[in-house]
N, C-alpha and C positions, 0 to 999 in steps of 0.2 A: 685513346683506347685503340686496340688492334683487333683485327678480325681473325678468329680462330676457325680454321677449316679442318674438319675431321671426316674422312670418308671411310666407310666400311663396305667391303665388297658385297655385291648381291649374288646370292645363289640362284641362278636362273635355270638350273637343271630341271626343276619340276614345274616351271611356268607352263600354263596352257597355251596352245596356239593363239587363242584369242588375246591373252595378255601380251604375248610376244608381238602380236600385230599392233595392239594399242600402244605399246611402248615405242615401237618403230614409228608410229604415227606422230607421237609427241616429240620424238627425237628429230623428225624431219622439219624442214623449214627452219624457222627461228622464232619461237613463240615470244622470246624476250622483246623483240622489236615492237610488237603491239601490246605485250604484257605491261610494259611501263605506263601505257596510257590508262590502265585500269587501277592505278595506285589509290585513287579515292575510295574504291571499294574496300581495300584493305584497311584504310583509316576508319571508315564507317563501321566495319565489322569489329575492329579493336575497341571502338567506343561502345558498340552494342553489347559486346562480351565483357565490358568493364575491366579491361586488362589493367593491372596495377603494377607499380614498381616492385621489383624483387620476385614476382611470380615466375614460376617455371611454365613456359609456353611452348607448345609444339605446333609448327606449321606443317600440315600434311599435304602432299602433292603441291608443294609450294611454288612450282614454276620458278620464275626469277625473283620471287620474294616479296610480293606486295604486302601480304599479311605479316610476313617475317619482319620487314622493316618497320611497319606500323607498330608492332608489339615492342620491338627494340627501342623505338623512339620514346616509348612510355617506360623505359628502363626495366623492362622485364628481362628475364634470362631465357633466351630464345634458342631453340633447336629447329633448324629448317631442313626439311626432307623432301626428296623427290627421287624418281628412278631414272631421270635423264641427267647425266653428269653435266652436260653443257649448260643446262638451265641453272643448276646449283652454282656453277662458275660465274654466271651472270649475276646471280644474287649476291655472291661473295664480293664481286667487284663493286656493286652498289653499296654494300655494307662498308667496304674498305674506304670508299669515297667519303662516307659519313663518319668514319671512325667508330663504328658500332661493333660491339663484341657479340658475335653470333657463332654458334656451331652449325656447320653444314654437313649433312650426312646423306649418303646414298641410302635410300630405304624404300621398301615396297609397302604401300599403304595397306595391303592385305596381310602383311606379316611384319609389323613394326618391331624393331630390335630394342625395345625398352621394357622395363619391368612394369608390372601392374601398378596403377596409381602413381606413376612417375611425374605427372604434370598437373598443374592447377587449371590449365586451359589448353584446348587444342582448337586450331583454326584451319579453315580451308576456303580459299576463294577460287571458284570455278576449277577446282582441281580434283578432289576426291570423287566428285560426281561422275568422272569419266573412268572409274576403275572397272575392271572386268567382272569382279565379284562384289556387288554392293553389300551383301550381307556380311561378308568377311571383313570388308573395310569398316563398316559400321561397328562390328564387334570389336575391332582393334581400337577404334576411337573410344568406345565405351570402356575398354579394358585399361588403357594407359592414363585416363583422366581419373583423378581421385574422387571419391564421394564428396559432393558439394561443389565440385569443379564444374567448368563450363565447356561446352562444345559449340563453337561458332561456325556457321556455314553460310556461304554466299553461292547460290546455284541459279543458273539460268532457268526460266520457266518455259513450259511447252508453248504457251501462247505468245511469248515475247518475241522480239526481233531475232535473237540468236536461235531460239527454238524454230522459227520459220526458216532461217538459213540452214540449220542442220536437217530440217525436214526436206528441203530442196535437195541437199546433198544426198540424203537417203533415197529420194525418189529417182535420182539419176544413177546412183551407185548403192544398191541395197547393202545394209550392214551384214556382217558375217553371221552365220547361223549361231544361235545361242546368245547373241549380244543383247543385253537389256538396254533400254533407252536411258541415257544419262539424264535426260530431262525430267525423269520421274523424281529425281532429287529436288526439283523445283516445285514440288507439290507437298502440301502439308500432310496429306494422307500417307504418302510414302515415307515421310520422315517419322510419322507416328509408328508405322510398321517397323522401321529400322531402330528407333531409339525409345519408343514408348515404354518398353518394359523397365528401363532404368532411369526414366525421366521424372525428376521431382517437379520440374517445370519446363515448359517448352513454349517459346514465344516467337512468332514469325511475323514479318511484315514485308510487303511488296515494295521494292525500291526500283529506281531507274538509274542505269548508267547511260550517259549520252555519248554516243560515238560522234566525233567531230573530225571530218575529213574534207579535203578540197572538193571532190566530186564523187559520184557513184563509181566512176572508173578508178579513181584513186583508192577508194576503200577496197574494191575488188582486187586491185593489183597487190596491195599490202597483204590481204588475207590469202590470196592465191600463192604468194611467195613465201609467207611466213607462218600462217595458222595451220597447224598440223592436219586437222580433218579436211579442210578445204584444199590445202596443198596436195595431200595424198589423193584426193578425189580427182583433181585435174590431172595428176600424173598417171592415174589409172584409165582415164578416158581418152579415146582417140580424138583427132582433130574436130570432127563434126559433133561428136557427143560432148566434148569439152566446150564447144561453142554454144551448144544448146543450154548447158548448165550456166555458162557465163551470162547468157541473155536472160535466163530466168532470175538469176541473182540480181542483175542490173535492174530488171523490172521491179523486183521487190524493193531494192534500194530507192528507186525513184518514187514508188508508192508510199514508202515509209518516211521519206525525207520531209522535214518540216523547215528546212533552211532555205527553201526557194532556189533561185538560180545562182545565188552567191556562194553557197557552200553546202556540204552534206552535214545534216544534223539529225541524228536518229536516236530516240530514246529506246533503250533495251531493258525490258523488265527482268528483275531477278528477285529471288526469295532470300531474305536475310533471316536466319534462324539462330537462336541461342537456346541451347538445351542445358539445363542444370542437372547434373548427375545426382541420383538418389543415394 
C-alpha cells in the first residue's frame, strides 16, 4: 500500500492574532521528536473508541500522527489533519514506512473542510485541546461525525505533570489576553459543556503516560528544543529569566521523578474520553 498525501491550502486571512500566535508556537521547535514517544496514547485511544476496519476516521490536530497511525493499523480509512505542514510531513513519512494508506490534509480544527457527518469517528491526542477557540473546535468535531459515531479525546489534566509544566511556563510568561486554558479539556465538566448537548453517551477515565528520559536535564533539553510552548517560552525570556524557568522546571522534574538516580521516570495524567454522538 502507498501513502496518499493531499494538501488543501489554508485561508489564514481571518485568523485572530491569538490563533496566529498559537500556530507559530506549534510550528516552532519540532514536536515530532517527542511526539513519537507518545504513540501508546494513540493506540489506547483507538481501542477506547472501538475503531473498526473500514470506518472513516478523522484525526484532528494530529501532529505527527499517533492517533492517525493507530487507526490505520486497524484498517480504518483515515484522514489526518493539522495546521502545521511540517508535522503532517512527519506523519506521512511514518505512514510511508509502514505502507499505510492515509490522506494528509492541512486543516484548521476550528473550520474543518469536510461535509456534515463525513466520519464514523474523530480522534485527537493532545491536539485539539490547544486550539484558540474551544467552542468552535468542539462544534466542528460534533458536525463532521455522524449520529452514532464517536469522538475520542486524550487531553492533559490540570493536576497532572504536564499541567504543572504548563503552569510554570504561564507563571514566568503569562499567556496572551483572551487565551483559554487548554487544560480545561482535561476536565469532565468542560467536556460536558462542549459536547453534552449532542452526547448520547460520554465516558471518561484518567490514564497515565510515563515520560522516560535519561535525567531531568535530558528531559528539559528535549522539551526546550522541540516542544512548542516550552521552546517559545525560553525564546521569549532573557538569560536570567530563562534560567529561573529552567530551575523551576528542573525542581519539578526532580520532585516528580520516581526513577531514582538511574533515570527519569515521571507519570503524567491525562483524561481519555469517548463521546458517542446522538
